[in-house]
N, CA, C and O of each residue as an XYZ file, in Angstrom:
744
protein
N      44.640     62.212    -76.487
C      45.273     61.429    -75.443
C      45.013     62.081    -74.097
O      44.740     63.278    -74.007
N      45.103     61.288    -73.080
C      44.898     61.784    -71.732
C      45.905     62.886    -71.414
O      47.094     62.751    -71.705
N      45.433     63.961    -70.824
C      46.312     65.037    -70.413
C      46.577     66.069    -71.488
O      47.330     67.014    -71.250
N      45.990     65.925    -72.655
C      46.213     66.887    -73.730
C      45.548     68.206    -73.387
O      44.375     68.237    -73.016
N      46.286     69.285    -73.509
C      45.744     70.619    -73.283
C      45.436     71.255    -74.635
O      46.338     71.378    -75.463
N      44.198     71.662    -74.885
C      43.881     72.282    -76.175
C      44.618     73.601    -76.337
O      44.771     74.356    -75.377
N      45.069     73.873    -77.541
C      45.766     75.117    -77.847
C      45.124     75.736    -79.068
O      44.696     75.032    -79.983
N      45.059     77.055    -79.081
C      44.575     77.764    -80.254
C      45.774     78.037    -81.147
O      46.696     78.751    -80.752
N      45.766     77.477    -82.334
C      46.844     77.699    -83.285
C      46.240     78.314    -84.537
O      45.647     77.606    -85.351
N      46.383     79.634    -84.700
C      45.785     80.258    -85.876
C      46.497     79.842    -87.156
O      47.721     79.716    -87.189
N      45.729     79.636    -88.186
C      46.253     79.310    -89.507
C      45.926     80.495    -90.398
O      44.754     80.805    -90.616
N      46.945     81.157    -90.912
C      46.708     82.346    -91.729
C      46.571     82.036    -93.206
O      45.912     82.777    -93.936
N      47.189     80.943    -93.661
C      47.032     80.583    -95.066
C      47.318     79.106    -95.252
O      47.981     78.470    -94.432
N      46.806     78.581    -96.343
C      46.987     77.181    -96.680
C      47.042     77.080    -98.187
O      46.199     77.644    -98.885
N      48.017     76.376    -98.685
C      48.111     76.193   -100.128
C      48.326     74.728   -100.449
O      49.096     74.041    -99.777
N      47.660     74.264   -101.450
C      47.840     72.923   -101.991
C      47.475     73.034   -103.458
O      46.743     73.944   -103.849
N      47.970     72.130   -104.263
C      47.717     72.155   -105.695
C      46.282     72.612   -106.004
O      45.311     71.970   -105.605
N      46.178     73.715   -106.712
C      44.908     74.301   -107.153
C      44.003     74.801   -106.030
O      42.847     75.143   -106.280
N      44.513     74.851   -104.789
C      43.697     75.347   -103.679
C      44.535     76.342   -102.894
O      45.657     76.037   -102.490
N      43.995     77.516   -102.681
C      44.664     78.471   -101.808
C      43.604     79.094   -100.926
O      42.594     79.598   -101.417
N      43.832     79.060    -99.633
C      42.933     79.664    -98.669
C      43.758     80.668    -97.883
O      44.756     80.307    -97.259
N      43.345     81.924    -97.913
C      44.018     82.960    -97.139
C      42.964     83.551    -96.221
O      41.900     83.978    -96.669
N      43.267     83.571    -94.955
C      42.295     84.026    -93.975
C      42.578     85.449    -93.552
O      43.728     85.826    -93.327
N      41.524     86.234    -93.445
C      41.638     87.600    -92.966
C      41.583     87.544    -91.444
O      40.539     87.242    -90.866
N      42.695     87.834    -90.805
C      42.749     87.751    -89.346
C      42.728     89.126    -88.705
O      43.078     89.267    -87.533
N      42.322     90.145    -89.462
C      42.285     91.498    -88.904
C      41.204     91.583    -87.841
O      40.222     90.842    -87.862
N      41.408     92.489    -86.932
C      40.455     92.683    -85.829
C      39.551     93.876    -86.125
O      39.317     94.706    -85.246
N      39.050     93.969    -87.331
C      38.262     95.129    -87.738
C      36.885     95.171    -87.084
O      36.218     96.205    -87.104
N      36.466     94.066    -86.513
C      35.155     94.023    -85.872
C      34.016     93.864    -86.859
O      32.854     93.860    -86.454
N      34.309     93.735    -88.121
C      33.277     93.592    -89.140
C      32.573     92.246    -89.008
O      33.220     91.224    -88.783
N      31.264     92.246    -89.146
C      30.493     91.001    -89.109
C      30.330     90.427    -90.511
O      29.685     89.392    -90.680
N      30.901     91.077    -91.512
C      30.833     90.616    -92.898
C      31.549     89.279    -92.995
O      32.746     89.195    -92.721
N      30.816     88.215    -93.387
C      31.410     86.876    -93.417
C      32.588     86.795    -94.373
O      33.477     85.968    -94.169
N      32.624     87.618    -95.401
C      33.754     87.587    -96.326
C      35.017     88.117    -95.656
O      36.125     87.805    -96.093
N      34.863     88.915    -94.602
C      36.017     89.493    -93.919
C      36.314     88.798    -92.599
O      37.321     89.101    -91.958
N      35.499     87.918    -92.201
C      35.591     87.315    -90.878
C      36.669     86.249    -90.794
O      37.168     85.975    -89.702
N      37.038     85.647    -91.898
C      38.031     84.588    -91.835
C      37.386     83.259    -91.502
O      36.163     83.145    -91.422
N      38.212     82.279    -91.313
C      37.736     80.925    -91.061
C      38.555     80.327    -89.933
O      39.784     80.306    -89.988
N      37.885     79.855    -88.939
C      38.543     79.131    -87.857
C      37.994     77.718    -87.867
O      36.780     77.518    -87.833
N      38.878     76.747    -87.914
C      38.475     75.351    -87.937
C      39.049     74.671    -86.707
O      40.247     74.771    -86.442
N      38.210     73.987    -85.959
C      38.639     73.186    -84.819
C      38.488     71.722    -85.202
O      37.414     71.302    -85.631
N      39.544     70.950    -85.052
C      39.479     69.505    -85.251
C      39.505     68.884    -83.861
O      40.429     69.121    -83.084
N      38.497     68.095    -83.557
C      38.400     67.476    -82.235
C      38.260     65.982    -82.421
O      37.355     65.507    -83.108
N      39.172     65.243    -81.796
C      39.085     63.787    -81.847
C      38.105     63.330    -80.765
O      37.943     63.993    -79.740
N      37.468     62.213    -81.001
C      36.514     61.703    -80.018
C      37.208     61.391    -78.694
O      38.418     61.170    -78.646
N      36.422     61.377    -77.634
C      36.925     61.057    -76.304
C      37.323     59.579    -76.241
O      36.979     58.786    -77.118
N      38.053     59.235    -75.186
C      38.548     57.863    -75.043
C      37.398     56.860    -74.948
O      36.430     57.065    -74.216
N      37.532     55.779    -75.704
C      36.547     54.692    -75.669
C      37.170     53.467    -74.994
O      38.375     53.412    -74.750
N      36.320     52.500    -74.704
C      36.796     51.231    -74.137
C      37.807     50.599    -75.092
O      38.816     50.051    -74.648
N      37.544     50.670    -76.406
C      38.470     50.103    -77.392
C      39.823     50.814    -77.350
O      40.863     50.162    -77.444
N      39.822     52.143    -77.210
C      41.089     52.875    -77.096
C      41.862     52.414    -75.870
O      43.060     52.138    -75.946
N      41.167     52.332    -74.743
C      41.829     52.004    -73.476
C      42.356     50.574    -73.449
O      43.357     50.292    -72.791
N      41.684     49.666    -74.166
C      42.089     48.263    -74.133
C      42.956     47.865    -75.330
O      43.380     46.714    -75.437
N      43.216     48.818    -76.229
C      44.071     48.523    -77.372
C      43.386     47.774    -78.500
O      44.058     47.186    -79.347
N      42.066     47.784    -78.524
C      41.310     47.090    -79.574
C      41.232     47.982    -80.812
O      40.186     48.566    -81.098
N      42.322     48.081    -81.530
C      42.394     48.954    -82.695
C      41.972     48.216    -83.959
O      41.939     46.986    -83.992
N      41.651     48.978    -84.991
C      41.341     48.394    -86.288
C      40.084     47.553    -86.321
O      39.986     46.627    -87.126
N      39.116     47.853    -85.465
C      37.863     47.104    -85.484
C      37.901     45.823    -84.669
O      36.927     45.072    -84.657
N      39.014     45.561    -83.984
C      39.083     44.361    -83.147
C      38.234     44.547    -81.897
O      38.011     45.672    -81.449
N      37.771     43.456    -81.347
C      36.966     43.491    -80.126
C      35.504     43.763    -80.431
O      35.134     44.006    -81.579
N      34.670     43.720    -79.389
C      33.236     43.951    -79.563
C      32.941     45.351    -80.109
O      33.580     46.324    -79.709
N      31.983     45.447    -81.010
C      31.630     46.708    -81.646
C      31.276     47.787    -80.628
O      31.669     48.943    -80.787
N      30.540     47.419    -79.588
C      30.121     48.430    -78.614
C      31.310     49.064    -77.886
O      31.193     50.180    -77.379
N      32.453     48.371    -77.827
C      33.637     48.947    -77.184
C      34.166     50.160    -77.936
O      34.840     51.009    -77.352
N      33.864     50.247    -79.231
C      34.353     51.365    -80.037
C      33.493     52.612    -79.874
O      33.906     53.700    -80.275
N      32.305     52.472    -79.294
C      31.415     53.617    -79.085
C      31.093     53.874    -77.620
O      30.380     54.827    -77.303
N      31.609     53.034    -76.719
C      31.373     53.222    -75.290
C      32.524     54.016    -74.698
O      33.680     53.599    -74.773
N      32.204     55.160    -74.110
C      33.229     56.001    -73.511
C      33.627     55.467    -72.140
O      32.793     54.969    -71.384
N      34.916     55.579    -71.835
C      35.414     55.214    -70.510
C      35.122     56.358    -69.542
O      34.618     57.407    -69.946
N      35.439     56.153    -68.266
C      35.296     57.228    -67.279
C      36.171     58.419    -67.686
O      35.749     59.570    -67.572
N      37.383     58.139    -68.158
C      38.251     59.217    -68.627
C      37.617     59.899    -69.838
O      37.654     61.125    -69.949
N      37.039     59.116    -70.741
C      36.360     59.682    -71.902
C      35.226     60.614    -71.501
O      35.075     61.693    -72.074
N      34.430     60.205    -70.523
C      33.344     61.062    -70.025
C      33.896     62.352    -69.437
O      33.311     63.420    -69.618
N      35.022     62.258    -68.731
C      35.678     63.449    -68.172
C      36.168     64.349    -69.304
O      36.027     65.569    -69.222
N      36.739     63.768    -70.356
C      37.213     64.552    -71.492
C      36.058     65.294    -72.167
O      36.212     66.445    -72.575
N      34.907     64.639    -72.283
C      33.732     65.267    -72.889
C      33.321     66.487    -72.075
O      33.054     67.550    -72.635
N      33.270     66.335    -70.762
C      32.885     67.444    -69.886
C      33.891     68.585    -69.991
O      33.505     69.751    -70.074
N      35.188     68.251    -69.987
C      36.228     69.279    -70.084
C      36.176     69.990    -71.436
O      36.395     71.200    -71.509
N      35.890     69.247    -72.503
C      35.766     69.849    -73.822
C      34.612     70.844    -73.836
O      34.766     71.982    -74.281
N      33.455     70.405    -73.346
C      32.287     71.294    -73.308
C      32.589     72.541    -72.491
O      32.306     73.657    -72.928
N      33.166     72.357    -71.303
C      33.484     73.496    -70.441
C      34.452     74.460    -71.126
O      34.280     75.676    -71.045
N      35.462     73.924    -71.796
C      36.454     74.754    -72.482
C      35.794     75.560    -73.606
O      35.998     76.770    -73.699
N      35.017     74.906    -74.449
C      34.402     75.593    -75.584
C      33.410     76.661    -75.115
O      33.331     77.737    -75.706
N      32.658     76.365    -74.057
C      31.714     77.343    -73.512
C      32.479     78.505    -72.880
O      32.142     79.667    -73.107
N      33.503     78.198    -72.093
C      34.300     79.247    -71.436
C      34.960     80.174    -72.456
O      35.040     81.383    -72.242
N      35.425     79.609    -73.553
C      36.076     80.395    -74.609
C      35.058     81.084    -75.517
O      35.430     81.777    -76.464
N      33.762     80.888    -75.219
C      32.677     81.503    -75.979
C      32.728     81.137    -77.464
O      32.498     81.975    -78.336
N      33.036     79.864    -77.728
C      33.091     79.361    -79.094
C      31.661     79.198    -79.600
O      30.864     78.469    -79.008
N      31.342     79.881    -80.697
C      30.000     79.801    -81.286
C      30.162     79.527    -82.781
O      30.139     80.452    -83.593
N      30.324     78.264    -83.137
C      30.570     77.921    -84.542
C      29.380     78.212    -85.446
O      28.222     78.103    -85.043
N      29.705     78.588    -86.689
C      28.674     78.732    -87.713
C      28.202     77.364    -88.175
O      27.055     77.200    -88.591
N      29.095     76.384    -88.100
C      28.782     75.033    -88.544
C      29.575     74.044    -87.705
O      30.768     74.232    -87.468
N      28.912     73.004    -87.266
C      29.575     71.911    -86.562
C      29.314     70.658    -87.378
O      28.167     70.304    -87.651
N      30.397     69.993    -87.764
C      30.258     68.745    -88.514
C      30.862     67.630    -87.679
O      31.778     67.855    -86.888
N      30.341     66.433    -87.864
C      30.753     65.322    -87.012
C      30.742     64.020    -87.817
O      29.968     63.847    -88.759
N      31.612     63.135    -87.415
C      31.652     61.786    -87.976
C      30.349     61.069    -87.639
O      29.693     61.409    -86.655
N      29.971     60.084    -88.442
C      28.786     59.302    -88.099
C      29.007     58.359    -86.913
O      28.043     57.798    -86.390
N      30.255     58.176    -86.481
C      30.539     57.279    -85.353
C      29.873     57.821    -84.083
O      29.980     59.007    -83.773
N      29.190     56.941    -83.362
C      28.521     57.372    -82.121
C      29.508     57.963    -81.124
O      29.154     58.881    -80.385
N      30.747     57.455    -81.086
C      31.745     57.990    -80.151
C      32.015     59.467    -80.434
O      32.237     60.245    -79.506
N      31.998     59.853    -81.704
C      32.214     61.256    -82.065
C      30.988     62.092    -81.691
O      31.122     63.201    -81.175
N      29.805     61.557    -81.952
C      28.583     62.272    -81.589
C      28.481     62.450    -80.075
O      28.098     63.517    -79.595
N      28.824     61.403    -79.325
C      28.783     61.482    -77.853
C      29.768     62.522    -77.329
O      29.526     63.144    -76.295
N      30.870     62.710    -78.036
C      31.895     63.648    -77.586
C      31.423     65.094    -77.701
O      31.719     65.899    -76.818
N      30.706     65.443    -78.748
C      30.309     66.834    -78.972
C      28.893     67.146    -78.483
O      28.533     68.317    -78.370
N      28.097     66.143    -78.195
C      26.679     66.347    -77.849
C      26.465     67.278    -76.653
O      25.603     68.152    -76.747
N      27.193     67.153    -75.531
C      26.960     68.085    -74.417
C      27.204     69.551    -74.796
O      26.516     70.442    -74.299
N      28.177     69.798    -75.669
C      28.411     71.166    -76.134
C      27.232     71.642    -76.970
O      26.792     72.783    -76.826
N      26.717     70.784    -77.841
C      25.558     71.153    -78.648
C      24.378     71.524    -77.760
O      23.683     72.507    -78.016
N      24.159     70.740    -76.727
C      23.068     71.019    -75.789
C      23.307     72.352    -75.081
O      22.383     73.150    -74.925
N      24.538     72.590    -74.657
C      24.867     73.820    -73.928
C      24.629     75.070    -74.769
O      24.171     76.089    -74.252
N      24.937     74.995    -76.058
C      24.767     76.190    -76.902
C      23.483     76.134    -77.729
O      23.242     76.998    -78.572
N      22.669     75.122    -77.484
C      21.386     74.942    -78.180
C      21.591     74.951    -79.698
O      21.005     75.757    -80.421
N      22.433     74.037    -80.148
C      22.771     73.968    -81.562
C      22.665     72.534    -82.064
O      22.391     71.608    -81.300
N      22.886     72.373    -83.357
C      22.910     71.054    -83.971
C      24.237     70.865    -84.701
O      24.965     71.823    -84.957
N      24.529     69.631    -85.022
C      25.708     69.289    -85.811
C      25.256     68.474    -87.003
O      24.325     67.674    -86.909
N      25.927     68.687    -88.130
C      25.663     67.879    -89.318
C      26.538     66.642    -89.287
O      27.742     66.728    -89.046
N      25.935     65.501    -89.531
C      26.692     64.255    -89.676
C      27.163     64.185    -91.125
O      26.355     64.214    -92.053
N      28.470     64.093    -91.308
C      29.050     63.957    -92.640
C      29.580     62.541    -92.779
O      30.506     62.145    -92.072
N      28.998     61.792    -93.678
C      29.371     60.399    -93.894
C      30.846     60.279    -94.289
O      31.477     59.257    -94.019
N      31.396     61.319    -94.926
C      32.794     61.291    -95.359
C      33.768     61.269    -94.189
O      34.943     60.952    -94.374
N      33.308     61.594    -93.008
C      34.184     61.621    -91.843
C      34.247     60.283    -91.123
O      34.804     60.193    -90.029
N      33.686     59.253    -91.723
C      33.771     57.904    -91.159
C      35.214     57.411    -91.245
O      36.018     57.946    -92.007
N      35.531     56.385    -90.456
C      36.862     55.763    -90.506
C      37.230     55.431    -91.936
O      36.382     55.030    -92.734
N      38.505     55.601    -92.252
C      38.949     55.266    -93.599
C      40.447     54.974    -93.624
O      41.153     55.138    -92.628
N      40.895     54.547    -94.765
C      42.321     54.444    -95.089
C      43.082     53.438    -94.226
O      44.267     53.636    -93.955
N      42.425     52.371    -93.793
C      43.095     51.344    -93.009
C      43.891     50.366    -93.861
O      44.722     49.618    -93.347
N      43.637     50.374    -95.148
C      44.323     49.451    -96.042
C      45.644     50.060    -96.516
O      45.902     51.246    -96.313
N      46.462     49.243    -97.140
C      47.711     49.712    -97.745
C      47.404     50.320    -99.111
O      46.509     49.843    -99.809
N      48.132     51.367    -99.503
C      47.930     51.930   -100.839
C      48.218     50.885   -101.918
O      49.166     50.108   -101.805
N      47.394     50.875   -102.958
C      47.588     49.918   -104.050
C      48.284     50.561   -105.241
O      48.821     49.866   -106.103
N      48.273     51.882   -105.287
C      48.822     52.578   -106.444
C      47.789     52.815   -107.523
O      48.085     53.461   -108.528
N      46.571     52.301   -107.336
C      45.497     52.538   -108.300
C      45.154     54.031   -108.314
O      45.385     54.727   -107.325
N      44.610     54.521   -109.422
C      44.196     55.930   -109.456
C      43.049     56.168   -108.482
O      42.269     55.263   -108.186
N      42.959     57.402   -107.987
C      41.860     57.751   -107.093
C      40.544     57.728   -107.862
O      40.508     58.089   -109.039
N      39.469     57.307   -107.211
C      38.157     57.371   -107.875
C      37.825     58.826   -108.214
O      38.372     59.751   -107.612
N      36.952     59.016   -109.155
C      36.523     60.361   -109.529
C      35.091     60.634   -109.087
O      34.598     61.754   -109.218
N      34.428     59.613   -108.565
C      33.090     59.808   -108.014
C      32.884     58.835   -106.859
O      33.575     57.825   -106.731
N      31.917     59.175   -106.033
C      31.624     58.363   -104.849
C      31.156     56.976   -105.268
O      30.255     56.847   -106.097
N      31.770     55.931   -104.693
C      31.333     54.569   -105.016
C      29.903     54.318   -104.533
O      29.433     54.965   -103.598
N      29.232     53.392   -105.167
C      27.885     52.997   -104.738
C      27.972     52.355   -103.352
O      28.961     51.700   -103.023
N      26.936     52.547   -102.556
C      26.878     51.944   -101.227
C      26.729     50.436   -101.390
O      25.778     49.967   -102.015
N      27.677     49.670   -100.824
C      27.606     48.210   -100.952
C      26.732     47.589    -99.872
O      25.950     46.676   -100.139
N      26.872     48.090    -98.655
C      26.048     47.587    -97.551
C      25.254     48.755    -97.034
O      25.826     49.763    -96.618
N      23.946     48.636    -97.055
C      23.102     49.739    -96.612
C      22.932     49.679    -95.100
O      21.887     49.286    -94.581
N      23.992     50.081    -94.414
C      23.965     50.147    -92.959
C      23.654     51.587    -92.571
O      24.453     52.496    -92.795
N      22.478     51.770    -91.985
C      22.000     53.106    -91.651
C      22.771     53.690    -90.469
O      23.104     52.983    -89.518
N      23.044     54.977    -90.544
C      23.745     55.698    -89.495
C      22.748     56.065    -88.398
O      21.655     56.551    -88.687
N      23.123     55.836    -87.148
C      22.299     56.229    -86.011
C      22.634     57.650    -85.585
O      23.802     58.034    -85.533
N      21.598     58.429    -85.279
C      21.798     59.742    -84.676
C      21.719     59.532    -83.166
O      20.778     58.919    -82.663
N      22.719     60.048    -82.449
C      22.767     59.872    -80.999
C      21.599     60.583    -80.322
O      20.959     60.021    -79.433
N      21.323     61.810    -80.736
C      20.181     62.573    -80.227
C      19.627     63.408    -81.373
O      20.139     63.356    -82.492
N      18.599     64.164    -81.096
C      18.021     65.055    -82.103
C      18.897     66.277    -82.356
O      18.568     67.105    -83.205
N      20.009     66.401    -81.632
C      20.958     67.490    -81.885
C      21.783     67.234    -83.145
O      22.626     68.052    -83.512
N      21.544     66.106    -83.805
C      22.299     65.749    -85.004
C      21.356     65.674    -86.195
O      20.235     65.175    -86.091
N      21.833     66.179    -87.326
C      21.055     66.156    -88.562
C      21.966     65.640    -89.676
O      23.191     65.711    -89.583
N      21.343     65.126    -90.719
C      22.097     64.707    -91.895
C      22.148     65.868    -92.873
O      21.172     66.598    -93.044
N      23.291     66.028    -93.506
C      23.449     67.112    -94.485
C      22.493     66.915    -95.652
O      21.845     67.864    -96.094
N      22.402     65.689    -96.151
C      21.477     65.371    -97.237
C      20.868     63.997    -96.954
O      21.357     63.251    -96.105
N      19.812     63.680    -97.667
C      19.178     62.371    -97.492
C      20.078     61.247    -98.011
O      19.867     60.084    -97.666
N      21.071     61.575    -98.828
C      22.026     60.563    -99.312
C      23.023     60.158    -98.231
O      23.721     59.154    -98.373
N      23.092     60.933    -97.156
C      24.109     60.713    -96.122
C      23.663     59.799    -94.993
O      24.352     59.718    -93.976
N      22.555     59.119    -95.127
C      22.038     58.323    -94.010
C      22.676     56.942    -93.903
O      22.418     56.216    -92.943
N      23.513     56.568    -94.886
C      24.182     55.272    -94.865
C      25.694     55.449    -94.750
O      26.271     56.379    -95.315
N      26.321     54.542    -94.011
C      27.777     54.571    -93.882
C      28.450     54.422    -95.236
O      27.925     53.782    -96.148
N      29.608     55.020    -95.341
C      30.454     54.904    -96.526
C      31.685     54.126    -96.092
O      32.541     54.658    -95.386
N      31.779     52.880    -96.508
C      32.921     52.037    -96.166
C      33.847     51.923    -97.375
O      33.513     51.233    -98.338
N      34.989     52.580    -97.343
C      35.899     52.478    -98.490
C      36.460     51.070    -98.617
O      36.816     50.433    -97.626
N      36.531     50.599    -99.855
C      37.018     49.244   -100.123
C      38.515     49.203   -100.419
O      39.096     48.127   -100.567
N      39.133     50.372   -100.505
C      40.570     50.450   -100.755
C      41.109     51.720   -100.119
O      40.351     52.618    -99.752
N      42.416     51.782    -99.995
C      43.060     52.991    -99.486
C      42.679     54.185   -100.358
O      42.384     55.265    -99.846
N      42.685     53.989   -101.659
C      42.392     55.074   -102.586
C      40.953     55.573   -102.444
O      40.706     56.775   -102.539
N      40.003     54.662   -102.217
C      38.625     55.088   -101.954
C      38.561     55.875   -100.645
O      37.827     56.859   -100.549
N      39.318     55.452    -99.648
C      39.362     56.175    -98.380
C      39.938     57.573    -98.547
O      39.426     58.533    -97.970
N      40.991     57.687    -99.329
C      41.586     58.988    -99.588
C      40.602     59.884   -100.346
O      40.510     61.079   -100.068
N      39.874     59.311   -101.292
C      38.851     60.062   -102.019
C      37.771     60.551   -101.046
O      37.276     61.670   -101.180
N      37.410     59.717   -100.074
C      36.420     60.075    -99.071
C      36.893     61.299    -98.271
O      36.127     62.236    -98.046
N      38.163     61.276    -97.847
C      38.735     62.396    -97.092
C      38.747     63.659    -97.961
O      38.403     64.745    -97.495
N      39.138     63.507    -99.204
C      39.187     64.665   -100.105
C      37.794     65.220   -100.376
O      37.635     66.424   -100.573
N      36.790     64.356   -100.387
C      35.412     64.819   -100.556
C      34.998     65.684    -99.367
O      34.359     66.721    -99.545
N      35.359     65.260    -98.152
C      35.067     66.065    -96.959
C      35.799     67.401    -97.033
O      35.228     68.445    -96.720
N      37.070     67.364    -97.451
C      37.842     68.609    -97.593
C      37.161     69.554    -98.564
O      37.030     70.748    -98.291
N      36.727     69.021    -99.702
C      36.089     69.864   -100.712
C      34.770     70.429   -100.194
O      34.452     71.587   -100.469
N      34.006     69.651    -99.462
C      32.753     70.146    -98.867
C      33.055     71.313    -97.925
O      32.369     72.336    -97.932
N      34.089     71.132    -97.122
C      34.433     72.174    -96.142
C      34.882     73.449    -96.841
O      34.457     74.545    -96.475
N      35.729     73.308    -97.834
C      36.207     74.508    -98.542
C      35.090     75.163    -99.331
O      35.311     76.181    -99.986
């Protein structure tokens, strides 16, 4: 949202059924990745025309969902400046296939001469009501082969299977999609 000030909130541990992540936050100076811990930044895309006009849930022209407003462009610049000033140098940058998300992080990628992986699992999901059906146990087949666009060459696909959008057909498929991204990250 407009006016949001980014804050660093360290997470020292996380537990969920069958998953426990404990981060080493010591300042030992060791470059050993096993001792370095894990810092995750979640960044929402900058403001789009659809956000500003209230065109939620896919309403309105498609281009409005990927066109940044003047405020959105300002947010992108402020994000890049903040990450560069804080000397943030991620080991991995992952991004939604949505062009609005790619446009939001692209100036930072250019500034640090890096790339980001497009993860199809980070596409919009879970807009439907829960049905109570069991969660899928494997990724559903692609129903519509709509190819994902890369905004610039600063973006790469994790695998050749990731070049098509994943549109969940139910809330449960959407939740499975989110859990797949979580599992990839962990």
